[in-house]
Phi, psi and omega in degrees: 000133181269125181279147178292337183278349178294147181246021179281156177303322180294318179297318178297321178293315185298320183273358177244345181285153174281094187290332178291318177295319178300318179296321179294322177294318178296322178298321177296320179296319178295319177297325178298321178296314181298315182286333173294319176299326182280323192261327192276330182305316179299324179294314180298316181294326182293331181254014172082023179256168174301144186304325184256023180302307183289328177297311181298319180290323178299314179293322179299321180295336183295335178297303176295330178300311180294322178297312181296317181300309183290314182299317181293328182290348177279347186290152171273164179305320179293322178292326176301316180296316183295315179296320180298321179297316179296313181298320181294315181297313179295317180298319179293321178297316178292325179296319177292320180295328180299327180296335182256317188259344184289148177286141179274122179233120181053040175082008182228150176245099185237350185238145175227142182262122178234119181054038178081005182248129176283127181232136174255097187302327183300330180296324182276335178293323187302303182295323178295321178300318179300317181297315181293321178294319178299319179296317180295318179293325176295321178294326178294331176284318184283320182229088184302336181286344181282134181284050185295321182295323177295318178296320179297320178294322178295319177298317179300315181297318182295319180291314183294325179298313180295322180291320180293325180292340182297311353268150176218087185284335178294311178295324177300313180299319181296314180297317181294319179298316180293318178300315181296321179297317178292323177301318179291317180295333180286358175089022179288155184295146185298334180295324177290321178298317178296321178296318178295320178298319177296319178295320178296318178296320178296321178297321179295317178297318179298318178296321179297322185277337187246340183248111186303316186288333174292316179299319181295320181294319179294318180294320178293327178293316181286327181218092184304334181282354183280351181189193182285111177239038187302309184293315181296316180299318180289326177297316178294325177296323178297319177296318181295319182286328183289326182061210184285321189242004174080171181269352179108153180302128178081357184264359180290145179242327181295327181302335183288345182242005175268117185303320183249041184294336181272350186239267186292334185243029177292335178295325178292323177296319177302320181292319184289318186269330184241353173088172180296333179301314178294321179300318178293324178295318177296315178299324178295321178296315178298315180297320180300313181298315183292311183293323178294318179295318179296322178296319178292322179296321182299327184265006180265131183277340180282119183300322180297310180299320180297310182292319182294316179297314180297318181295316179295321178294318180293319177300312181297311183292321181293320178298316178297317182296321180296315180299312181294324179293322177296315179301327182266006180059039177266341175220164179301151183301137178208130179285101178215133186285155172271117190310125177065004179251310181290155176286140176152114184292312180300317181297313184294318182290321178293324176294322177297321177297314179296315180287331174296319176296320178298316178296322179295319183285337181261007176295149176290132181249151175302148183303321180298321179292320179297318180296318179298321180293321179292320178296322179292320182288326183234074183295342180272002176091006178292146180289000000 
C-alpha cells in the first residue's frame, strides 16, 4: 500500500491518477487475454502456425503496452503536447513512406516493416493528431487572432489525404468524426458544423462512386445477398448461438470459420462462448471510460486539457463502437480493432499511448497549478 505521506514520484502518481479508469483499462486487457485464448487458436491452426501463436504474441505485446501506458501517464500537459508533436511528425513521415515502401495487402498499403517489425503508422498518428488539434482549438479560444482553425483544417486535410491514398476509409472516417466533434466542442458556429457534415457526406458518395471495394461493402450492407457476406453472416450466427450466457469457454464452433475471429470479429467470439452478458459488460467498460473522461473534461477550466481529454475519449469510444457495430451488422464492414481486446501490436501500443495521455491529463493537479493554467488560458480574466 502506498502511503499519502510518501514523497516519491510513484506515490505522487498513484494518489493523483484516476485509478478507476486505470482499473477499467486493465480489466479490458485481461478480457483481451481471455478472448485471445478463445478466438485465436483456430486462426493459427488454419494457417499452419502453433495453436497459441497469437495468444503468446498478444500477451507479449502487453509488456510494452503497460510500459507505454504508465510512462505516458506521468507526463504534464505541456509534455503531452511536445511528445504528441514528435509522434505526429514521425508518424506522418512513416505514413507517407508506407505509400511507397509498404507491402500491398488486399489492395491497400497500410503497413511498413522497420527492423523486422510490422508497424501501422496510422494507429500512432491518430492520438497525436487529437492532441495537436485540441491545442490549436484551445489557442483559438485563448488568442482569437491566431489562425488556429485554419491550421487545424490543414492538419485534417494532410492526414486524410495520406489515409485515402492507402486507401483506409475507416480510419479516415474516424479521424474526421473526432475532428468534427472537437470543432463543435470548441464553440464553432453550427453553420460550419453543417458544412463539414455536408462535405463528409459528399466524400462518402464520392468514395461509393469511385472506389469499387467501398461500393461493394455498402451494397452488401444494404443487401447481403448482393455479394460475399461470409464473415458478417457467421458473426450474426455466433450471437444467435451464444444467447445470453454463451455456450461455454472453448465450446464455440462458428469462430472456427470466421477468418478474422481473433482481430476484427473477436466481439462475435465473445458472444458465442460467453454470451450477450459479457458483451454488455465489455460495452459497459468502454462506456464507463468514455463517460468518466468526458465528465472530467467538462469540469476542467483549461481549454487544452478539456479538448484533449474529450478528443481522446471520443477517439477511444468511437473506435470501440465501430467495431461492435460491424460485428452486429449495424454499419458496413470495416476492419477496425476492438481496443485492448483484438489482436494487433500497433493498435494496442497506440491505444496505450492515447489512454496514457488521457490519464496524464485527468490527474489531480495542485491548486496553484490549476490557477496558473486558467490564468494562462484566459489572460483577460474570463472565467
